[in-house]
PDB file as gemmi writes it, atoms N, CA and C in Angstrom:
CRYST1    1.000    1.000    1.000  90.00  90.00  90.00 P 1                      
ATOM      1  N   MET A   1       0.771  -1.152  -0.045  1.00  0.00           N  
ATOM      2  CA  MET A   1       0.017   0.015  -0.002  1.00  0.00           C  
ATOM      3  C   MET A   1       0.921   1.242   0.074  1.00  0.00           C  
ATOM      4  N   SER A   2       0.806   2.056  -1.016  1.00  0.00           N  
ATOM      5  CA  SER A   2       1.712   3.114  -1.127  1.00  0.00           C  
ATOM      6  C   SER A   2       0.787   4.405  -1.167  1.00  0.00           C  
ATOM      7  N   HIS A   3       1.329   5.412  -0.538  1.00  0.00           N  
ATOM      8  CA  HIS A   3       0.605   6.695  -0.484  1.00  0.00           C  
ATOM      9  C   HIS A   3       1.277   7.719  -1.456  1.00  0.00           C  
ATOM     10  N   GLU A   4       0.591   8.267  -2.245  1.00  0.00           N  
ATOM     11  CA  GLU A   4       1.102   9.254  -3.133  1.00  0.00           C  
ATOM     12  C   GLU A   4       0.996  10.622  -2.544  1.00  0.00           C  
ATOM     13  N   HIS A   5       1.961  11.453  -2.707  1.00  0.00           N  
ATOM     14  CA  HIS A   5       1.929  12.809  -2.274  1.00  0.00           C  
ATOM     15  C   HIS A   5       1.333  13.675  -3.320  1.00  0.00           C  
ATOM     16  N   VAL A   6       0.222  14.304  -2.981  1.00  0.00           N  
ATOM     17  CA  VAL A   6      -0.464  15.241  -3.896  1.00  0.00           C  
ATOM     18  C   VAL A   6      -0.042  16.697  -3.518  1.00  0.00           C  
ATOM     19  N   SER A   7       0.493  17.435  -4.511  1.00  0.00           N  
ATOM     20  CA  SER A   7       0.904  18.745  -4.300  1.00  0.00           C  
ATOM     21  C   SER A   7      -0.307  19.717  -4.340  1.00  0.00           C  
ATOM     22  N   ASN A   8      -0.277  20.555  -3.332  1.00  0.00           N  
ATOM     23  CA  ASN A   8      -1.382  21.488  -3.103  1.00  0.00           C  
ATOM     24  C   ASN A   8      -0.920  22.918  -3.530  1.00  0.00           C  
ATOM     25  N   THR A   9       0.060  23.063  -4.364  1.00  0.00           N  
ATOM     26  CA  THR A   9       0.582  24.276  -4.769  1.00  0.00           C  
ATOM     27  C   THR A   9      -0.359  25.274  -5.394  1.00  0.00           C  
ATOM     28  N   ALA A  10      -1.291  24.689  -6.291  1.00  0.00           N  
ATOM     29  CA  ALA A  10      -2.224  25.556  -6.896  1.00  0.00           C  
ATOM     30  C   ALA A  10      -3.326  26.150  -5.806  1.00  0.00           C  
ATOM     31  N   GLY A  11      -3.555  25.325  -4.945  1.00  0.00           N  
ATOM     32  CA  GLY A  11      -4.541  25.767  -3.851  1.00  0.00           C  
ATOM     33  C   GLY A  11      -3.930  26.800  -2.969  1.00  0.00           C  
ATOM     34  N   ILE A  12      -2.680  26.677  -2.679  1.00  0.00           N  
ATOM     35  CA  ILE A  12      -1.952  27.746  -1.872  1.00  0.00           C  
ATOM     36  C   ILE A  12      -1.914  29.042  -2.694  1.00  0.00           C  
ATOM     37  N   TRP A  13      -1.637  29.010  -3.972  1.00  0.00           N  
ATOM     38  CA  TRP A  13      -1.631  30.200  -4.754  1.00  0.00           C  
ATOM     39  C   TRP A  13      -2.905  30.854  -4.930  1.00  0.00           C  
ATOM     40  N   LYS A  14      -4.050  30.007  -4.900  1.00  0.00           N  
ATOM     41  CA  LYS A  14      -5.351  30.455  -5.016  1.00  0.00           C  
ATOM     42  C   LYS A  14      -5.767  31.275  -3.732  1.00  0.00           C  
ATOM     43  N   VAL A  15      -5.397  30.712  -2.607  1.00  0.00           N  
ATOM     44  CA  VAL A  15      -5.566  31.350  -1.232  1.00  0.00           C  
ATOM     45  C   VAL A  15      -4.855  32.638  -1.168  1.00  0.00           C  
ATOM     46  N   PHE A  16      -3.597  32.607  -1.618  1.00  0.00           N  
ATOM     47  CA  PHE A  16      -2.754  33.831  -1.661  1.00  0.00           C  
ATOM     48  C   PHE A  16      -3.321  34.892  -2.642  1.00  0.00           C  
ATOM     49  N   ALA A  17      -3.859  34.436  -3.721  1.00  0.00           N  
ATOM     50  CA  ALA A  17      -4.385  35.500  -4.602  1.00  0.00           C  
ATOM     51  C   ALA A  17      -5.592  36.157  -3.948  1.00  0.00           C  
ATOM     52  N   ILE A  18      -6.591  35.298  -3.444  1.00  0.00           N  
ATOM     53  CA  ILE A  18      -7.829  35.801  -2.846  1.00  0.00           C  
ATOM     54  C   ILE A  18      -7.550  36.684  -1.720  1.00  0.00           C  
ATOM     55  N   LEU A  19      -6.674  36.226  -0.734  1.00  0.00           N  
ATOM     56  CA  LEU A  19      -6.377  37.161   0.426  1.00  0.00           C  
ATOM     57  C   LEU A  19      -5.570  38.383   0.006  1.00  0.00           C  
ATOM     58  N   SER A  20      -4.778  38.285  -0.982  1.00  0.00           N  
ATOM     59  CA  SER A  20      -4.083  39.498  -1.540  1.00  0.00           C  
ATOM     60  C   SER A  20      -5.004  40.501  -2.231  1.00  0.00           C  
ATOM     61  N   ALA A  21      -6.076  39.997  -2.857  1.00  0.00           N  
ATOM     62  CA  ALA A  21      -6.988  40.800  -3.613  1.00  0.00           C  
ATOM     63  C   ALA A  21      -7.863  41.576  -2.432  1.00  0.00           C  
ATOM     64  N   VAL A  22      -8.285  40.836  -1.495  1.00  0.00           N  
ATOM     65  CA  VAL A  22      -9.137  41.575  -0.445  1.00  0.00           C  
ATOM     66  C   VAL A  22      -8.297  42.590   0.269  1.00  0.00           C  
ATOM     67  N   THR A  23      -7.062  42.291   0.621  1.00  0.00           N  
ATOM     68  CA  THR A  23      -6.115  43.158   1.222  1.00  0.00           C  
ATOM     69  C   THR A  23      -5.955  44.458   0.385  1.00  0.00           C  
ATOM     70  N   ILE A  24      -5.654  44.277  -0.984  1.00  0.00           N  
ATOM     71  CA  ILE A  24      -5.437  45.324  -1.780  1.00  0.00           C  
ATOM     72  C   ILE A  24      -6.679  46.234  -1.865  1.00  0.00           C  
ATOM     73  N   ILE A  25      -7.912  45.667  -1.927  1.00  0.00           N  
ATOM     74  CA  ILE A  25      -9.103  46.446  -1.900  1.00  0.00           C  
ATOM     75  C   ILE A  25      -9.251  47.177  -0.579  1.00  0.00           C  
ATOM     76  N   GLU A  26      -8.847  46.653   0.515  1.00  0.00           N  
ATOM     77  CA  GLU A  26      -8.825  47.349   1.884  1.00  0.00           C  
ATOM     78  C   GLU A  26      -7.946  48.496   1.793  1.00  0.00           C  
ATOM     79  N   VAL A  27      -6.622  48.337   1.347  1.00  0.00           N  
ATOM     80  CA  VAL A  27      -5.682  49.389   1.311  1.00  0.00           C  
ATOM     81  C   VAL A  27      -6.124  50.553   0.458  1.00  0.00           C  
ATOM     82  N   ILE A  28      -6.771  50.205  -0.868  1.00  0.00           N  
ATOM     83  CA  ILE A  28      -7.107  51.248  -1.746  1.00  0.00           C  
ATOM     84  C   ILE A  28      -8.369  52.032  -1.181  1.00  0.00           C  
ATOM     85  N   LEU A  29      -9.270  51.231  -0.527  1.00  0.00           N  
ATOM     86  CA  LEU A  29     -10.429  52.029   0.078  1.00  0.00           C  
ATOM     87  C   LEU A  29      -9.864  52.853   1.197  1.00  0.00           C  
ATOM     88  N   GLY A  30      -8.874  52.428   2.044  1.00  0.00           N  
ATOM     89  CA  GLY A  30      -8.376  53.221   3.172  1.00  0.00           C  
ATOM     90  C   GLY A  30      -7.651  54.486   2.754  1.00  0.00           C  
ATOM     91  N   ILE A  31      -6.925  54.331   1.461  1.00  0.00           N  
ATOM     92  CA  ILE A  31      -6.273  55.540   0.991  1.00  0.00           C  
ATOM     93  C   ILE A  31      -7.204  56.470   0.342  1.00  0.00           C  
ATOM     94  N   LEU A  32      -8.139  56.011  -0.495  1.00  0.00           N  
ATOM     95  CA  LEU A  32      -9.043  56.862  -1.170  1.00  0.00           C  
ATOM     96  C   LEU A  32     -10.219  57.425  -0.379  1.00  0.00           C  
ATOM     97  N   LYS A  33     -10.707  56.626   0.476  1.00  0.00           N  
ATOM     98  CA  LYS A  33     -11.838  57.003   1.304  1.00  0.00           C  
ATOM     99  C   LYS A  33     -12.920  57.690   0.529  1.00  0.00           C  
ATOM    100  N   PRO A  34     -13.614  56.832  -0.394  1.00  0.00           N  
ATOM    101  CA  PRO A  34     -14.697  57.423  -1.256  1.00  0.00           C  
ATOM    102  C   PRO A  34     -15.753  57.929  -0.404  1.00  0.00           C  
ATOM    103  N   ASP A  35     -16.285  59.181  -0.853  1.00  0.00           N  
ATOM    104  CA  ASP A  35     -17.200  59.985  -0.147  1.00  0.00           C  
ATOM    105  C   ASP A  35     -18.524  59.203   0.055  1.00  0.00           C  
ATOM    106  N   PHE A  36     -19.006  58.407  -1.049  1.00  0.00           N  
ATOM    107  CA  PHE A  36     -20.253  57.779  -0.872  1.00  0.00           C  
ATOM    108  C   PHE A  36     -20.166  56.667   0.216  1.00  0.00           C  
ATOM    109  N   LEU A  37     -18.989  56.176   0.632  1.00  0.00           N  
ATOM    110  CA  LEU A  37     -18.817  55.243   1.750  1.00  0.00           C  
ATOM    111  C   LEU A  37     -18.535  55.994   3.033  1.00  0.00           C  
ATOM    112  N   HIS A  38     -17.723  57.056   2.917  1.00  0.00           N  
ATOM    113  CA  HIS A  38     -17.174  57.643   4.111  1.00  0.00           C  
ATOM    114  C   HIS A  38     -18.233  58.590   4.721  1.00  0.00           C  
ATOM    115  N   MET A  39     -18.975  59.207   3.979  1.00  0.00           N  
ATOM    116  CA  MET A  39     -20.007  60.228   4.381  1.00  0.00           C  
ATOM    117  C   MET A  39     -21.335  59.697   4.738  1.00  0.00           C  
ATOM    118  N   ASN A  40     -21.634  58.505   4.384  1.00  0.00           N  
ATOM    119  CA  ASN A  40     -23.008  57.909   4.692  1.00  0.00           C  
ATOM    120  C   ASN A  40     -22.794  56.958   5.962  1.00  0.00           C  
ATOM    121  N   HIS A  41     -23.912  57.001   6.806  1.00  0.00           N  
ATOM    122  CA  HIS A  41     -23.732  56.181   8.038  1.00  0.00           C  
ATOM    123  C   HIS A  41     -24.863  55.239   7.996  1.00  0.00           C  
ATOM    124  N   LEU A  42     -24.600  54.153   8.781  1.00  0.00           N  
ATOM    125  CA  LEU A  42     -25.571  53.066   9.015  1.00  0.00           C  
ATOM    126  C   LEU A  42     -25.281  52.475  10.382  1.00  0.00           C  
ATOM    127  N   LEU A  43     -26.230  52.564  11.189  1.00  0.00           N  
ATOM    128  CA  LEU A  43     -26.125  51.998  12.581  1.00  0.00           C  
ATOM    129  C   LEU A  43     -24.947  52.569  13.319  1.00  0.00           C  
ATOM    130  N   GLY A  44     -24.821  53.814  13.309  1.00  0.00           N  
ATOM    131  CA  GLY A  44     -23.806  54.514  14.057  1.00  0.00           C  
ATOM    132  C   GLY A  44     -22.338  54.617  13.455  1.00  0.00           C  
ATOM    133  N   MET A  45     -22.096  54.018  12.386  1.00  0.00           N  
ATOM    134  CA  MET A  45     -20.791  53.951  11.658  1.00  0.00           C  
ATOM    135  C   MET A  45     -20.926  54.283  10.226  1.00  0.00           C  
ATOM    136  N   ASN A  46     -19.882  54.812   9.645  1.00  0.00           N  
ATOM    137  CA  ASN A  46     -19.924  55.102   8.207  1.00  0.00           C  
ATOM    138  C   ASN A  46     -19.828  53.815   7.452  1.00  0.00           C  
ATOM    139  N   LEU A  47     -20.301  53.868   6.262  1.00  0.00           N  
ATOM    140  CA  LEU A  47     -20.344  52.583   5.584  1.00  0.00           C  
ATOM    141  C   LEU A  47     -18.975  52.093   5.227  1.00  0.00           C  
ATOM    142  N   LEU A  48     -17.967  52.970   5.139  1.00  0.00           N  
ATOM    143  CA  LEU A  48     -16.498  52.546   4.888  1.00  0.00           C  
ATOM    144  C   LEU A  48     -16.076  51.600   6.027  1.00  0.00           C  
ATOM    145  N   ASN A  49     -16.437  51.895   7.281  1.00  0.00           N  
ATOM    146  CA  ASN A  49     -16.057  51.099   8.443  1.00  0.00           C  
ATOM    147  C   ASN A  49     -16.731  49.654   8.314  1.00  0.00           C  
ATOM    148  N   TRP A  50     -18.001  49.698   7.842  1.00  0.00           N  
ATOM    149  CA  TRP A  50     -18.777  48.465   7.715  1.00  0.00           C  
ATOM    150  C   TRP A  50     -18.073  47.591   6.575  1.00  0.00           C  
ATOM    151  N   VAL A  51     -17.621  48.231   5.468  1.00  0.00           N  
ATOM    152  CA  VAL A  51     -16.939  47.492   4.520  1.00  0.00           C  
ATOM    153  C   VAL A  51     -15.643  46.896   5.109  1.00  0.00           C  
ATOM    154  N   PHE A  52     -14.908  47.550   5.853  1.00  0.00           N  
ATOM    155  CA  PHE A  52     -13.682  47.042   6.480  1.00  0.00           C  
ATOM    156  C   PHE A  52     -14.028  45.924   7.363  1.00  0.00           C  
ATOM    157  N   TYR A  53     -15.074  46.044   8.234  1.00  0.00           N  
ATOM    158  CA  TYR A  53     -15.367  44.935   9.095  1.00  0.00           C  
ATOM    159  C   TYR A  53     -15.784  43.673   8.269  1.00  0.00           C  
ATOM    160  N   ILE A  54     -16.606  43.935   7.282  1.00  0.00           N  
ATOM    161  CA  ILE A  54     -17.062  42.743   6.409  1.00  0.00           C  
ATOM    162  C   ILE A  54     -15.808  41.994   5.805  1.00  0.00           C  
ATOM    163  N   LEU A  55     -15.024  42.842   5.111  1.00  0.00           N  
ATOM    164  CA  LEU A  55     -13.789  42.241   4.508  1.00  0.00           C  
ATOM    165  C   LEU A  55     -12.868  41.555   5.517  1.00  0.00           C  
ATOM    166  N   THR A  56     -12.731  42.106   6.686  1.00  0.00           N  
ATOM    167  CA  THR A  56     -11.864  41.533   7.649  1.00  0.00           C  
ATOM    168  C   THR A  56     -12.506  40.149   8.176  1.00  0.00           C  
ATOM    169  N   VAL A  57     -13.712  40.166   8.387  1.00  0.00           N  
ATOM    170  CA  VAL A  57     -14.444  38.768   8.823  1.00  0.00           C  
ATOM    171  C   VAL A  57     -14.400  37.786   7.693  1.00  0.00           C  
ATOM    172  N   PHE A  58     -14.451  38.289   6.353  1.00  0.00           N  
ATOM    173  CA  PHE A  58     -14.338  37.347   5.288  1.00  0.00           C  
ATOM    174  C   PHE A  58     -12.951  36.811   5.282  1.00  0.00           C  
ATOM    175  N   LYS A  59     -11.896  37.604   5.487  1.00  0.00           N  
ATOM    176  CA  LYS A  59     -10.557  37.122   5.415  1.00  0.00           C  
ATOM    177  C   LYS A  59     -10.282  36.192   6.568  1.00  0.00           C  
ATOM    178  N   ALA A  60     -10.806  36.461   7.709  1.00  0.00           N  
ATOM    179  CA  ALA A  60     -10.589  35.560   8.906  1.00  0.00           C  
ATOM    180  C   ALA A  60     -11.274  34.227   8.628  1.00  0.00           C  
ATOM    181  N   TYR A  61     -12.515  34.253   8.029  1.00  0.00           N  
ATOM    182  CA  TYR A  61     -13.123  33.030   7.711  1.00  0.00           C  
ATOM    183  C   TYR A  61     -12.509  32.209   6.702  1.00  0.00           C  
ATOM    184  N   TYR A  62     -11.922  32.912   5.642  1.00  0.00           N  
ATOM    185  CA  TYR A  62     -11.211  32.189   4.600  1.00  0.00           C  
ATOM    186  C   TYR A  62      -9.900  31.595   5.107  1.00  0.00           C  
ATOM    187  N   ILE A  63      -9.231  32.342   6.045  1.00  0.00           N  
ATOM    188  CA  ILE A  63      -7.951  31.754   6.613  1.00  0.00           C  
ATOM    189  C   ILE A  63      -8.274  30.527   7.305  1.00  0.00           C  
ATOM    190  N   VAL A  64      -9.371  30.587   8.217  1.00  0.00           N  
ATOM    191  CA  VAL A  64      -9.674  29.433   8.887  1.00  0.00           C  
ATOM    192  C   VAL A  64     -10.181  28.239   8.041  1.00  0.00           C  
ATOM    193  N   TRP A  65     -10.898  28.543   6.927  1.00  0.00           N  
ATOM    194  CA  TRP A  65     -11.404  27.600   5.943  1.00  0.00           C  
ATOM    195  C   TRP A  65     -10.200  26.911   5.316  1.00  0.00           C  
ATOM    196  N   SER A  66      -9.162  27.664   4.953  1.00  0.00           N  
ATOM    197  CA  SER A  66      -8.099  27.175   4.120  1.00  0.00           C  
ATOM    198  C   SER A  66      -7.014  26.484   5.028  1.00  0.00           C  
ATOM    199  N   PHE A  67      -6.554  27.165   6.016  1.00  0.00           N  
ATOM    200  CA  PHE A  67      -5.296  26.757   6.775  1.00  0.00           C  
ATOM    201  C   PHE A  67      -5.737  25.753   7.974  1.00  0.00           C  
ATOM    202  N   MET A  68      -6.989  25.751   8.435  1.00  0.00           N  
ATOM    203  CA  MET A  68      -7.419  24.811   9.364  1.00  0.00           C  
ATOM    204  C   MET A  68      -8.038  23.643   8.688  1.00  0.00           C  
ATOM    205  N   HIS A  69      -8.054  23.655   7.344  1.00  0.00           N  
ATOM    206  CA  HIS A  69      -8.745  22.522   6.551  1.00  0.00           C  
ATOM    207  C   HIS A  69     -10.176  22.221   6.870  1.00  0.00           C  
ATOM    208  N   LEU A  70     -10.911  23.289   7.013  1.00  0.00           N  
ATOM    209  CA  LEU A  70     -12.333  23.127   7.237  1.00  0.00           C  
ATOM    210  C   LEU A  70     -13.149  22.990   5.940  1.00  0.00           C  
ATOM    211  N   GLY A  71     -12.473  23.108   4.883  1.00  0.00           N  
ATOM    212  CA  GLY A  71     -13.157  22.977   3.491  1.00  0.00           C  
ATOM    213  C   GLY A  71     -13.743  21.548   3.369  1.00  0.00           C  
ATOM    214  N   GLY A  72     -13.018  20.526   3.805  1.00  0.00           N  
ATOM    215  CA  GLY A  72     -13.480  19.203   3.571  1.00  0.00           C  
ATOM    216  C   GLY A  72     -14.303  18.660   4.702  1.00  0.00           C  
ATOM    217  N   GLU A  73     -14.654  19.421   5.703  1.00  0.00           N  
ATOM    218  CA  GLU A  73     -15.341  18.981   6.901  1.00  0.00           C  
ATOM    219  C   GLU A  73     -16.932  19.123   6.677  1.00  0.00           C  
ATOM    220  N   LYS A  74     -17.768  18.473   7.458  1.00  0.00           N  
ATOM    221  CA  LYS A  74     -19.050  18.604   7.406  1.00  0.00           C  
ATOM    222  C   LYS A  74     -19.515  20.031   7.718  1.00  0.00           C  
ATOM    223  N   SER A  75     -20.663  20.392   7.115  1.00  0.00           N  
ATOM    224  CA  SER A  75     -21.141  21.763   7.364  1.00  0.00           C  
ATOM    225  C   SER A  75     -21.482  22.091   8.849  1.00  0.00           C  
ATOM    226  N   SER A  76     -21.869  21.068   9.503  1.00  0.00           N  
ATOM    227  CA  SER A  76     -22.303  21.195  10.848  1.00  0.00           C  
ATOM    228  C   SER A  76     -21.093  21.579  11.787  1.00  0.00           C  
ATOM    229  N   LEU A  77     -19.867  21.025  11.517  1.00  0.00           N  
ATOM    230  CA  LEU A  77     -18.623  21.332  12.259  1.00  0.00           C  
ATOM    231  C   LEU A  77     -18.162  22.666  11.812  1.00  0.00           C  
ATOM    232  N   ARG A  78     -18.236  23.014  10.549  1.00  0.00           N  
ATOM    233  CA  ARG A  78     -17.969  24.359  10.138  1.00  0.00           C  
ATOM    234  C   ARG A  78     -18.721  25.452  10.829  1.00  0.00           C  
ATOM    235  N   TRP A  79     -20.090  25.239  10.918  1.00  0.00           N  
ATOM    236  CA  TRP A  79     -20.894  26.220  11.564  1.00  0.00           C  
ATOM    237  C   TRP A  79     -20.695  26.178  13.071  1.00  0.00           C  
ATOM    238  N   ALA A  80     -20.390  25.091  13.677  1.00  0.00           N  
ATOM    239  CA  ALA A  80     -20.095  25.081  15.083  1.00  0.00           C  
ATOM    240  C   ALA A  80     -18.829  25.887  15.446  1.00  0.00           C  
ATOM    241  N   ILE A  81     -17.940  25.994  14.536  1.00  0.00           N  
ATOM    242  CA  ILE A  81     -16.681  26.769  14.717  1.00  0.00           C  
ATOM    243  C   ILE A  81     -17.045  28.244  14.380  1.00  0.00           C  
ATOM    244  N   VAL A  82     -17.545  28.520  13.289  1.00  0.00           N  
ATOM    245  CA  VAL A  82     -17.713  29.844  12.778  1.00  0.00           C  
ATOM    246  C   VAL A  82     -18.887  30.734  13.476  1.00  0.00           C  
ATOM    247  N   LEU A  83     -20.023  30.020  13.705  1.00  0.00           N  
ATOM    248  CA  LEU A  83     -21.181  30.772  14.194  1.00  0.00           C  
ATOM    249  C   LEU A  83     -20.851  31.487  15.605  1.00  0.00           C  
ATOM    250  N   PRO A  84     -20.172  30.864  16.594  1.00  0.00           N  
ATOM    251  CA  PRO A  84     -19.934  31.473  17.827  1.00  0.00           C  
ATOM    252  C   PRO A  84     -19.048  32.735  17.517  1.00  0.00           C  
ATOM    253  N   VAL A  85     -18.018  32.701  16.617  1.00  0.00           N  
ATOM    254  CA  VAL A  85     -17.171  33.720  16.435  1.00  0.00           C  
ATOM    255  C   VAL A  85     -17.972  34.889  15.731  1.00  0.00           C  
ATOM    256  N   VAL A  86     -18.808  34.621  14.838  1.00  0.00           N  
ATOM    257  CA  VAL A  86     -19.599  35.602  14.222  1.00  0.00           C  
ATOM    258  C   VAL A  86     -20.470  36.271  15.212  1.00  0.00           C  
ATOM    259  N   PHE A  87     -21.089  35.523  16.109  1.00  0.00           N  
ATOM    260  CA  PHE A  87     -21.916  36.108  17.225  1.00  0.00           C  
ATOM    261  C   PHE A  87     -21.079  37.083  18.072  1.00  0.00           C  
ATOM    262  N   LEU A  88     -19.885  36.616  18.455  1.00  0.00           N  
ATOM    263  CA  LEU A  88     -18.924  37.427  19.274  1.00  0.00           C  
ATOM    264  C   LEU A  88     -18.600  38.647  18.635  1.00  0.00           C  
ATOM    265  N   ILE A  89     -18.300  38.623  17.301  1.00  0.00           N  
ATOM    266  CA  ILE A  89     -17.981  39.797  16.532  1.00  0.00           C  
ATOM    267  C   ILE A  89     -19.074  40.817  16.586  1.00  0.00           C  
ATOM    268  N   ILE A  90     -20.304  40.329  16.348  1.00  0.00           N  
ATOM    269  CA  ILE A  90     -21.503  41.180  16.264  1.00  0.00           C  
ATOM    270  C   ILE A  90     -21.767  41.817  17.731  1.00  0.00           C  
ATOM    271  N   TYR A  91     -21.563  40.923  18.690  1.00  0.00           N  
ATOM    272  CA  TYR A  91     -21.767  41.490  20.135  1.00  0.00           C  
ATOM    273  C   TYR A  91     -20.669  42.470  20.510  1.00  0.00           C  
ATOM    274  N   ILE A  92     -19.485  42.290  20.108  1.00  0.00           N  
ATOM    275  CA  ILE A  92     -18.441  43.250  20.440  1.00  0.00           C  
ATOM    276  C   ILE A  92     -18.632  44.529  19.734  1.00  0.00           C  
ATOM    277  N   LEU A  93     -19.120  44.440  18.480  1.00  0.00           N  
ATOM    278  CA  LEU A  93     -19.397  45.701  17.714  1.00  0.00           C  
ATOM    279  C   LEU A  93     -20.659  46.478  18.395  1.00  0.00           C  
ATOM    280  N   PHE A  94     -21.542  45.742  18.858  1.00  0.00           N  
ATOM    281  CA  PHE A  94     -22.701  46.450  19.591  1.00  0.00           C  
ATOM    282  C   PHE A  94     -22.156  47.135  20.751  1.00  0.00           C  
ATOM    283  N   ILE A  95     -21.272  46.410  21.520  1.00  0.00           N  
ATOM    284  CA  ILE A  95     -20.845  47.039  22.795  1.00  0.00           C  
ATOM    285  C   ILE A  95     -20.064  48.256  22.473  1.00  0.00           C  
ATOM    286  N   PHE A  96     -19.069  48.109  21.593  1.00  0.00           N  
ATOM    287  CA  PHE A  96     -18.222  49.242  21.185  1.00  0.00           C  
ATOM    288  C   PHE A  96     -18.962  50.547  20.718  1.00  0.00           C  
ATOM    289  N   LEU A  97     -20.013  50.246  19.893  1.00  0.00           N  
ATOM    290  CA  LEU A  97     -20.877  51.367  19.382  1.00  0.00           C  
ATOM    291  C   LEU A  97     -21.653  52.016  20.450  1.00  0.00           C  
ATOM    292  N   THR A  98     -22.250  51.106  21.420  1.00  0.00           N  
ATOM    293  CA  THR A  98     -23.150  51.682  22.440  1.00  0.00           C  
ATOM    294  C   THR A  98     -22.211  52.460  23.462  1.00  0.00           C  
ATOM    295  N   GLU A  99     -21.077  51.928  23.828  1.00  0.00           N  
ATOM    296  CA  GLU A  99     -20.288  52.622  24.797  1.00  0.00           C  
ATOM    297  C   GLU A  99     -19.652  53.825  24.113  1.00  0.00           C  
ATOM    298  N   GLY A 100     -19.179  53.795  22.932  1.00  0.00           N  
ATOM    299  CA  GLY A 100     -18.648  54.963  22.264  1.00  0.00           C  
ATOM    300  C   GLY A 100     -19.722  56.061  22.151  1.00  0.00           C  
ATOM    301  N   HIS A 101     -20.841  55.768  21.815  1.00  0.00           N  
ATOM    302  CA  HIS A 101     -21.904  56.745  21.655  1.00  0.00           C  
ATOM    303  C   HIS A 101     -22.128  57.464  23.005  1.00  0.00           C  
ATOM    304  N   TYR A 102     -22.132  56.565  24.055  1.00  0.00           N  
ATOM    305  CA  TYR A 102     -22.356  57.154  25.380  1.00  0.00           C  
ATOM    306  C   TYR A 102     -21.197  58.142  25.835  1.00  0.00           C  
ATOM    307  N   ILE A 103     -20.048  57.668  25.489  1.00  0.00           N  
ATOM    308  CA  ILE A 103     -18.909  58.521  25.994  1.00  0.00           C  
ATOM    309  C   ILE A 103     -18.856  59.749  25.148  1.00  0.00           C  
ATOM    310  N   TYR A 104     -19.208  59.665  23.836  1.00  0.00           N  
ATOM    311  CA  TYR A 104     -19.228  60.908  23.032  1.00  0.00           C  
ATOM    312  C   TYR A 104     -20.266  61.821  23.601  1.00  0.00           C  
ATOM    313  N   GLY A 105     -21.454  61.336  23.920  1.00  0.00           N  
ATOM    314  CA  GLY A 105     -22.478  62.201  24.394  1.00  0.00           C  
ATOM    315  C   GLY A 105     -22.130  62.896  25.799  1.00  0.00           C  
ATOM    316  N   VAL A 106     -21.422  62.123  26.628  1.00  0.00           N  
ATOM    317  CA  VAL A 106     -20.931  62.675  27.823  1.00  0.00           C  
ATOM    318  C   VAL A 106     -20.001  63.872  27.676  1.00  0.00           C  
ATOM    319  N   PHE A 107     -18.989  63.633  26.715  1.00  0.00           N  
ATOM    320  CA  PHE A 107     -18.059  64.786  26.482  1.00  0.00           C  
ATOM    321  C   PHE A 107     -18.718  65.885  25.700  1.00  0.00           C  
ATOM    322  N   LYS A 108     -19.628  65.608  24.750  1.00  0.00           N  
ATOM    323  CA  LYS A 108     -20.214  66.671  24.030  1.00  0.00           C  
ATOM    324  C   LYS A 108     -21.150  67.524  24.808  1.00  0.00           C  
ATOM    325  N   ASP A 109     -21.943  66.980  25.693  1.00  0.00           N  
ATOM    326  CA  ASP A 109     -23.057  67.707  26.407  1.00  0.00           C  
ATOM    327  C   ASP A 109     -22.709  68.088  27.875  1.00  0.00           C  
ATOM    328  N   SER A 110     -21.499  67.829  28.340  1.00  0.00           N  
ATOM    329  CA  SER A 110     -21.270  68.162  29.704  1.00  0.00           C  
ATOM    330  C   SER A 110     -20.171  69.325  29.776  1.00  0.00           C  
ATOM    331  N   THR A 111     -19.856  69.571  30.956  1.00  0.00           N  
ATOM    332  CA  THR A 111     -18.825  70.674  31.146  1.00  0.00           C  
ATOM    333  C   THR A 111     -17.443  70.019  31.053  1.00  0.00           C  
ATOM    334  N   ILE A 112     -17.378  68.756  31.059  1.00  0.00           N  
ATOM    335  CA  ILE A 112     -16.019  68.008  30.935  1.00  0.00           C  
ATOM    336  C   ILE A 112     -15.567  68.293  29.483  1.00  0.00           C  
ATOM    337  N   LYS A 113     -14.328  68.759  29.447  1.00  0.00           N  
ATOM    338  CA  LYS A 113     -13.757  69.041  28.096  1.00  0.00           C  
ATOM    339  C   LYS A 113     -12.858  67.854  27.556  1.00  0.00           C  
ATOM    340  N   TRP A 114     -12.751  67.868  26.322  1.00  0.00           N  
ATOM    341  CA  TRP A 114     -11.887  66.826  25.667  1.00  0.00           C  
ATOM    342  C   TRP A 114     -10.390  67.238  26.037  1.00  0.00           C  
ATOM    343  N   ASN A 115      -9.735  66.500  26.734  1.00  0.00           N  
ATOM    344  CA  ASN A 115      -8.430  66.769  27.183  1.00  0.00           C  
ATOM    345  C   ASN A 115      -7.355  65.717  26.783  1.00  0.00           C  
ATOM    346  N   PHE A 116      -7.728  65.017  25.730  1.00  0.00           N  
ATOM    347  CA  PHE A 116      -6.811  64.017  25.263  1.00  0.00           C  
ATOM    348  C   PHE A 116      -6.873  63.933  23.757  1.00  0.00           C  
TER     349      PHE A 116                                                      
END                                                                             
């Protein structure tokens, strides 16, 4: 019984290309800051920040998918790993936005001045 080594070079280059493309898109958006994304707001943040969060979560999921070899696993195992992380990301965004809005309101409407 012999085991043949199968090269995964093409798969590695595919992962590299996808992650590089997403990173390049993030860098270009960060440099250009298009007005239609930067000046429009949704749920307390501008759309550009939402795009960054979505692209970052996509990259994280794709890295887990590729390098932790979840691509060949059953969907129930993939969801058991990914769903708690997605929930925690949404939860921490909610906390940051709620607390940030409160702190901004305190400094904006009170006698305490911005000293930092």
